[in-house]
N, CA, C and O atoms as a GROMACS GRO file, in nm:
protein
  364
    1MET      N    1   3.559   3.806   7.213
    1MET     CA    2   3.391   3.730   7.169
    1MET      C    3   3.361   3.683   7.363
    1MET      O    4   3.454   3.662   7.440
    2SER      N    5   3.271   3.679   7.387
    2SER     CA    6   3.194   3.652   7.501
    2SER      C    7   3.261   3.512   7.562
    2SER      O    8   3.325   3.429   7.497
    3ARG      N    9   3.241   3.508   7.658
    3ARG     CA   10   3.209   3.365   7.737
    3ARG      C   11   3.125   3.284   7.695
    3ARG      O   12   3.016   3.317   7.650
    4ALA      N   13   3.180   3.132   7.706
    4ALA     CA   14   3.027   3.024   7.684
    4ALA      C   15   2.980   3.037   7.783
    4ALA      O   16   3.027   3.072   7.891
    5VAL      N   17   2.861   3.002   7.745
    5VAL     CA   18   2.685   2.974   7.845
    5VAL      C   19   2.655   2.833   7.812
    5VAL      O   20   2.709   2.760   7.728
    6ALA      N   21   2.535   2.804   7.913
    6ALA     CA   22   2.464   2.692   7.904
    6ALA      C   23   2.301   2.762   8.003
    6ALA      O   24   2.275   2.820   8.108
    7ARG      N   25   2.221   2.698   7.864
    7ARG     CA   26   2.105   2.785   7.933
    7ARG      C   27   1.956   2.693   7.860
    7ARG      O   28   1.935   2.676   7.740
    8GLU      N   29   1.867   2.644   7.980
    8GLU     CA   30   1.794   2.628   7.975
    8GLU      C   31   1.661   2.737   7.985
    8GLU      O   32   1.644   2.816   8.078
    9ALA      N   33   1.560   2.719   7.847
    9ALA     CA   34   1.433   2.804   7.866
    9ALA      C   35   1.344   2.699   7.886
    9ALA      O   36   1.360   2.577   7.882
   10VAL      N   37   1.219   2.788   7.917
   10VAL     CA   38   1.039   2.668   7.898
   10VAL      C   39   1.030   2.806   7.862
   10VAL      O   40   1.094   2.903   7.901
   11VAL      N   41   0.870   2.788   7.723
   11VAL     CA   42   0.882   2.889   7.714
   11VAL      C   43   0.738   2.836   7.698
   11VAL      O   44   0.711   2.738   7.630
   12HIS      N   45   0.615   2.936   7.791
   12HIS     CA   46   0.474   2.892   7.799
   12HIS      C   47   0.418   3.029   7.688
   12HIS      O   48   0.478   3.128   7.644
   13GLY      N   49   0.232   2.962   7.667
   13GLY     CA   50   0.171   3.017   7.566
   13GLY      C   51   0.122   2.929   7.458
   13GLY      O   52   0.138   2.809   7.433
   14ARG      N   53   0.062   3.019   7.406
   14ARG     CA   54   0.058   2.923   7.274
   14ARG      C   55   0.172   2.879   7.157
   14ARG      O   56   0.165   2.944   7.052
   15VAL      N   57   0.252   2.799   7.163
   15VAL     CA   58   0.368   2.778   7.141
   15VAL      C   59   0.414   2.679   7.089
   15VAL      O   60   0.532   2.649   7.073
   16GLN      N   61   0.260   2.586   7.042
   16GLN     CA   62   0.287   2.422   6.985
   16GLN      C   63   0.181   2.437   6.890
   16GLN      O   64   0.073   2.496   6.882
   17GLY      N   65   0.248   2.363   6.825
   17GLY     CA   66   0.151   2.357   6.640
   17GLY      C   67   0.168   2.487   6.574
   17GLY      O   68   0.097   2.500   6.474
   18VAL      N   69   0.261   2.609   6.609
   18VAL     CA   70   0.280   2.681   6.537
   18VAL      C   71   0.417   2.759   6.471
   18VAL      O   72   0.448   2.875   6.443
   19PHE      N   73   0.492   2.595   6.463
   19PHE     CA   74   0.628   2.587   6.349
   19PHE      C   75   0.719   2.676   6.477
   19PHE      O   76   0.822   2.736   6.444
   20PHE      N   77   0.671   2.679   6.623
   20PHE     CA   78   0.812   2.696   6.711
   20PHE      C   79   0.925   2.645   6.713
   20PHE      O   80   1.028   2.712   6.713
   21ARG      N   81   0.920   2.496   6.715
   21ARG     CA   82   1.025   2.449   6.720
   21ARG      C   83   1.125   2.475   6.580
   21ARG      O   84   1.233   2.531   6.603
   22ALA      N   85   1.100   2.444   6.457
   22ALA     CA   86   1.189   2.463   6.357
   22ALA      C   87   1.182   2.581   6.331
   22ALA      O   88   1.239   2.601   6.224
   23SER      N   89   1.123   2.713   6.395
   23SER     CA   90   1.161   2.843   6.421
   23SER      C   91   1.305   2.852   6.469
   23SER      O   92   1.406   2.909   6.426
   24CYS      N   93   1.273   2.764   6.590
   24CYS     CA   94   1.413   2.848   6.675
   24CYS      C   95   1.515   2.739   6.620
   24CYS      O   96   1.634   2.765   6.598
   25GLN      N   97   1.475   2.652   6.605
   25GLN     CA   98   1.628   2.572   6.509
   25GLN      C   99   1.688   2.693   6.373
   25GLN      O  100   1.802   2.736   6.359
   26ASP      N  101   1.587   2.718   6.304
   26ASP     CA  102   1.597   2.834   6.178
   26ASP      C  103   1.720   2.929   6.274
   26ASP      O  104   1.843   2.922   6.266
   27GLU      N  105   1.641   3.010   6.358
   27GLU     CA  106   1.678   3.132   6.412
   27GLU      C  107   1.844   3.065   6.530
   27GLU      O  108   1.947   3.131   6.540
   28ALA      N  109   1.826   2.962   6.584
   28ALA     CA  110   1.987   2.911   6.646
   28ALA      C  111   2.096   2.889   6.565
   28ALA      O  112   2.210   2.904   6.609
   29ARG      N  113   2.066   2.845   6.416
   29ARG     CA  114   2.162   2.819   6.325
   29ARG      C  115   2.228   2.959   6.266
   29ARG      O  116   2.347   2.991   6.271
   30VAL      N  117   2.124   3.030   6.214
   30VAL     CA  118   2.197   3.196   6.229
   30VAL      C  119   2.271   3.238   6.287
   30VAL      O  120   2.384   3.237   6.238
   31LEU      N  121   2.250   3.307   6.435
   31LEU     CA  122   2.331   3.273   6.545
   31LEU      C  123   2.430   3.227   6.608
   31LEU      O  124   2.504   3.278   6.692
   32GLY      N  125   2.426   3.109   6.553
   32GLY     CA  126   2.552   2.964   6.590
   32GLY      C  127   2.526   2.921   6.700
   32GLY      O  128   2.618   2.858   6.752
   33VAL      N  129   2.414   2.932   6.768
   33VAL     CA  130   2.393   2.828   6.930
   33VAL      C  131   2.351   2.701   6.856
   33VAL      O  132   2.298   2.672   6.748
   34ARG      N  133   2.395   2.646   6.954
   34ARG     CA  134   2.395   2.478   6.952
   34ARG      C  135   2.296   2.455   7.076
   34ARG      O  136   2.269   2.537   7.163
   35GLY      N  137   2.250   2.332   7.063
   35GLY     CA  138   2.135   2.300   7.166
   35GLY      C  139   2.049   2.208   7.086
   35GLY      O  140   2.066   2.159   6.975
   36TRP      N  141   1.957   2.199   7.170
   36TRP     CA  142   1.775   2.129   7.103
   36TRP      C  143   1.670   2.197   7.146
   36TRP      O  144   1.683   2.270   7.244
   37VAL      N  145   1.563   2.187   7.087
   37VAL     CA  146   1.433   2.198   7.115
   37VAL      C  147   1.387   2.107   7.137
   37VAL      O  148   1.449   2.010   7.093
   38TRP      N  149   1.254   2.073   7.216
   38TRP     CA  150   1.137   1.983   7.198
   38TRP      C  151   0.998   2.040   7.311
   38TRP      O  152   0.992   2.110   7.412
   39ASN      N  153   0.896   1.961   7.223
   39ASN     CA  154   0.801   2.022   7.241
   39ASN      C  155   0.763   1.913   7.450
   39ASN      O  156   0.818   1.804   7.465
   40ALA      N  157   0.682   1.967   7.557
   40ALA     CA  158   0.665   1.917   7.636
   40ALA      C  159   0.491   1.831   7.623
   40ALA      O  160   0.403   1.830   7.537
   41ALA      N  161   0.515   1.752   7.792
   41ALA     CA  162   0.326   1.745   7.745
   41ALA      C  163   0.252   1.860   7.824
   41ALA      O  164   0.130   1.870   7.828
   42ASP      N  165   0.316   1.920   7.870
   42ASP     CA  166   0.237   2.060   7.934
   42ASP      C  167   0.184   2.192   7.860
   42ASP      O  168   0.130   2.296   7.898
   43GLY      N  169   0.241   2.120   7.691
   43GLY     CA  170   0.226   2.238   7.649
   43GLY      C  171   0.338   2.372   7.639
   43GLY      O  172   0.317   2.477   7.578
   44THR      N  173   0.426   2.345   7.693
   44THR     CA  174   0.524   2.423   7.664
   44THR      C  175   0.627   2.426   7.587
   44THR      O  176   0.638   2.322   7.521
   45VAL      N  177   0.704   2.500   7.570
   45VAL     CA  178   0.842   2.436   7.461
   45VAL      C  179   0.902   2.433   7.503
   45VAL      O  180   0.904   2.533   7.574
   46HIS      N  181   1.014   2.349   7.529
   46HIS     CA  182   1.182   2.374   7.617
   46HIS      C  183   1.285   2.379   7.503
   46HIS      O  184   1.276   2.331   7.390
   47ALA      N  185   1.386   2.450   7.560
   47ALA     CA  186   1.481   2.456   7.490
   47ALA      C  187   1.672   2.481   7.576
   47ALA      O  188   1.725   2.586   7.611
   48HIS      N  189   1.718   2.356   7.581
   48HIS     CA  190   1.891   2.387   7.589
   48HIS      C  191   1.954   2.463   7.503
   48HIS      O  192   1.939   2.453   7.382
   49LEU      N  193   2.050   2.567   7.579
   49LEU     CA  194   2.113   2.638   7.440
   49LEU      C  195   2.235   2.643   7.518
   49LEU      O  196   2.256   2.625   7.638
   50GLU      N  197   2.328   2.678   7.398
   50GLU     CA  198   2.451   2.658   7.429
   50GLU      C  199   2.559   2.757   7.328
   50GLU      O  200   2.526   2.743   7.210
   51GLY      N  201   2.654   2.832   7.342
   51GLY     CA  202   2.707   2.903   7.286
   51GLY      C  203   2.816   3.044   7.378
   51GLY      O  204   2.849   3.029   7.496
   52PRO      N  205   2.844   3.131   7.320
   52PRO     CA  206   2.918   3.263   7.319
   52PRO      C  207   2.760   3.348   7.384
   52PRO      O  208   2.659   3.373   7.318
   53ALA      N  209   2.782   3.376   7.518
   53ALA     CA  210   2.655   3.437   7.596
   53ALA      C  211   2.559   3.534   7.526
   53ALA      O  212   2.438   3.538   7.549
   54GLU      N  213   2.660   3.649   7.397
   54GLU     CA  214   2.536   3.749   7.349
   54GLU      C  215   2.510   3.642   7.212
   54GLU      O  216   2.416   3.673   7.139
   55ASP      N  217   2.574   3.543   7.182
   55ASP     CA  218   2.416   3.479   7.109
   55ASP      C  219   2.342   3.420   7.152
   55ASP      O  220   2.230   3.429   7.103
   56VAL      N  221   2.359   3.349   7.242
   56VAL     CA  222   2.239   3.251   7.406
   56VAL      C  223   2.167   3.387   7.458
   56VAL      O  224   2.071   3.353   7.528
   57ASP      N  225   2.174   3.476   7.453
   57ASP     CA  226   2.154   3.565   7.508
   57ASP      C  227   1.977   3.638   7.383
   57ASP      O  228   1.857   3.651   7.403
   58ALA      N  229   2.073   3.664   7.267
   58ALA     CA  230   1.999   3.734   7.131
   58ALA      C  231   1.859   3.611   7.112
   58ALA      O  232   1.741   3.640   7.133
   59LEU      N  233   1.908   3.484   7.072
   59LEU     CA  234   1.798   3.369   7.083
   59LEU      C  235   1.713   3.350   7.196
   59LEU      O  236   1.593   3.334   7.174
   60VAL      N  237   1.766   3.349   7.352
   60VAL     CA  238   1.634   3.390   7.441
   60VAL      C  239   1.512   3.514   7.417
   60VAL      O  240   1.397   3.516   7.459
   61ALA      N  241   1.596   3.632   7.320
   61ALA     CA  242   1.512   3.730   7.300
   61ALA      C  243   1.437   3.694   7.246
   61ALA      O  244   1.321   3.712   7.284
   62TRP      N  245   1.474   3.609   7.105
   62TRP     CA  246   1.368   3.557   7.019
   62TRP      C  247   1.257   3.510   7.110
   62TRP      O  248   1.146   3.561   7.126
   63LEU      N  249   1.320   3.381   7.176
   63LEU     CA  250   1.236   3.326   7.226
   63LEU      C  251   1.101   3.360   7.250
   63LEU      O  252   0.996   3.298   7.232
   64HIS      N  253   1.140   3.536   7.319
   64HIS     CA  254   1.016   3.590   7.392
   64HIS      C  255   0.876   3.659   7.283
   64HIS      O  256   0.779   3.733   7.304
   65VAL      N  257   0.933   3.588   7.163
   65VAL     CA  258   0.831   3.669   7.068
   65VAL      C  259   0.791   3.557   6.987
   65VAL      O  260   0.673   3.531   6.965
   66GLY      N  261   0.920   3.470   6.929
   66GLY     CA  262   0.852   3.325   6.851
   66GLY      C  263   0.840   3.350   6.706
   66GLY      O  264   0.855   3.458   6.649
   67PRO      N  265   0.822   3.275   6.671
   67PRO     CA  266   0.772   3.279   6.549
   67PRO      C  267   0.631   3.349   6.535
   67PRO      O  268   0.574   3.370   6.642
   68ARG      N  269   0.550   3.397   6.387
   68ARG     CA  270   0.505   3.488   6.351
   68ARG      C  271   0.327   3.443   6.486
   68ARG      O  272   0.276   3.521   6.566
   69HIS      N  273   0.281   3.285   6.454
   69HIS     CA  274   0.124   3.236   6.522
   69HIS      C  275   0.154   3.227   6.611
   69HIS      O  276   0.057   3.213   6.684
   70ALA      N  277   0.334   3.225   6.717
   70ALA     CA  278   0.310   3.211   6.852
   70ALA      C  279   0.246   3.372   6.934
   70ALA      O  280   0.246   3.492   6.907
   71VAL      N  281   0.203   3.292   7.033
   71VAL     CA  282   0.130   3.386   7.178
   71VAL      C  283   0.207   3.284   7.265
   71VAL      O  284   0.188   3.167   7.301
   72VAL      N  285   0.345   3.419   7.293
   72VAL     CA  286   0.430   3.400   7.406
   72VAL      C  287   0.419   3.494   7.509
   72VAL      O  288   0.428   3.615   7.529
   73GLU      N  289   0.381   3.328   7.603
   73GLU     CA  290   0.301   3.464   7.747
   73GLU      C  291   0.440   3.517   7.854
   73GLU      O  292   0.450   3.624   7.914
   74ARG      N  293   0.553   3.386   7.852
   74ARG     CA  294   0.635   3.360   7.926
   74ARG      C  295   0.810   3.294   7.897
   74ARG      O  296   0.846   3.206   7.819
   75VAL      N  297   0.849   3.336   7.945
   75VAL     CA  298   0.969   3.244   7.983
   75VAL      C  299   1.083   3.253   8.058
   75VAL      O  300   1.181   3.323   8.084
   76ASP      N  301   1.029   3.155   8.079
   76ASP     CA  302   1.180   3.082   8.213
   76ASP      C  303   1.252   3.076   8.183
   76ASP      O  304   1.237   3.025   8.073
   77VAL      N  305   1.406   3.103   8.208
   77VAL     CA  306   1.514   3.072   8.184
   77VAL      C  307   1.693   3.019   8.300
   77VAL      O  308   1.773   3.112   8.313
   78ARG      N  309   1.711   2.958   8.331
   78ARG     CA  310   1.801   2.894   8.412
   78ARG      C  311   1.958   2.856   8.369
   78ARG      O  312   1.959   2.806   8.256
   79ASP      N  313   2.025   2.861   8.398
   79ASP     CA  314   2.162   2.873   8.376
   79ASP      C  315   2.179   2.682   8.398
   79ASP      O  316   2.126   2.629   8.496
   80VAL      N  317   2.241   2.616   8.317
   80VAL     CA  318   2.225   2.449   8.310
   80VAL      C  319   2.410   2.451   8.337
   80VAL      O  320   2.500   2.535   8.332
   81PRO      N  321   2.394   2.292   8.368
   81PRO     CA  322   2.548   2.276   8.298
   81PRO      C  323   2.562   2.288   8.138
   81PRO      O  324   2.471   2.302   8.056
   82PRO      N  325   2.722   2.276   8.112
   82PRO     CA  326   2.712   2.226   7.928
   82PRO      C  327   2.652   2.082   7.895
   82PRO      O  328   2.645   2.002   7.988
   83GLN      N  329   2.606   2.042   7.762
   83GLN     CA  330   2.585   1.919   7.740
   83GLN      C  331   2.730   1.897   7.644
   83GLN      O  332   2.811   1.805   7.642
   84GLY      N  333   2.721   2.025   7.568
   84GLY     CA  334   2.839   1.973   7.439
   84GLY      C  335   2.761   1.928   7.322
   84GLY      O  336   2.790   1.826   7.258
   85PRO      N  337   2.666   2.003   7.295
   85PRO     CA  338   2.602   1.996   7.158
   85PRO      C  339   2.658   2.032   7.044
   85PRO      O  340   2.701   2.148   7.041
   86ALA      N  341   2.677   1.924   6.889
   86ALA     CA  342   2.770   1.974   6.809
   86ALA      C  343   2.667   2.049   6.701
   86ALA      O  344   2.736   2.122   6.630
   87GLY      N  345   2.527   2.057   6.664
   87GLY     CA  346   2.451   2.090   6.582
   87GLY      C  347   2.352   2.163   6.708
   87GLY      O  348   2.376   2.166   6.828
   88PHE      N  349   2.252   2.210   6.645
   88PHE     CA  350   2.103   2.240   6.668
   88PHE      C  351   1.993   2.156   6.600
   88PHE      O  352   1.975   2.145   6.479
   89GLU      N  353   1.915   2.091   6.710
   89GLU     CA  354   1.835   1.989   6.672
   89GLU      C  355   1.700   2.007   6.728
   89GLU      O  356   1.687   2.048   6.844
   90VAL      N  357   1.575   1.974   6.637
   90VAL     CA  358   1.443   1.956   6.656
   90VAL      C  359   1.445   1.768   6.776
   90VAL      O  360   1.509   1.664   6.753
   91ARG      N  361   1.370   1.792   6.869
   91ARG     CA  362   1.368   1.671   6.962
   91ARG      C  363   1.197   1.664   6.962
   91ARG      O  364   1.138   1.577   7.027
   0.00000   0.00000   0.00000
């Protein structure tokens, strides 16, 4: 089992109004990643991700593509302190 990590990602591009958050939640649940995702006022999508490094990395890779109608231009990722979420939610 890989070590647990916590990361925050900021997704830039056409990522609001394209079911990005709901699709991210679905993908996170498949992978077993915990955390949350929300739309920011500047048009980006932010995600807090926690879980085994390999699963979080897989979700970060998915963020670079997103759902079908998204156009992802850039994803900024940084390590953050864990918050201990129980599941994955859209905020």
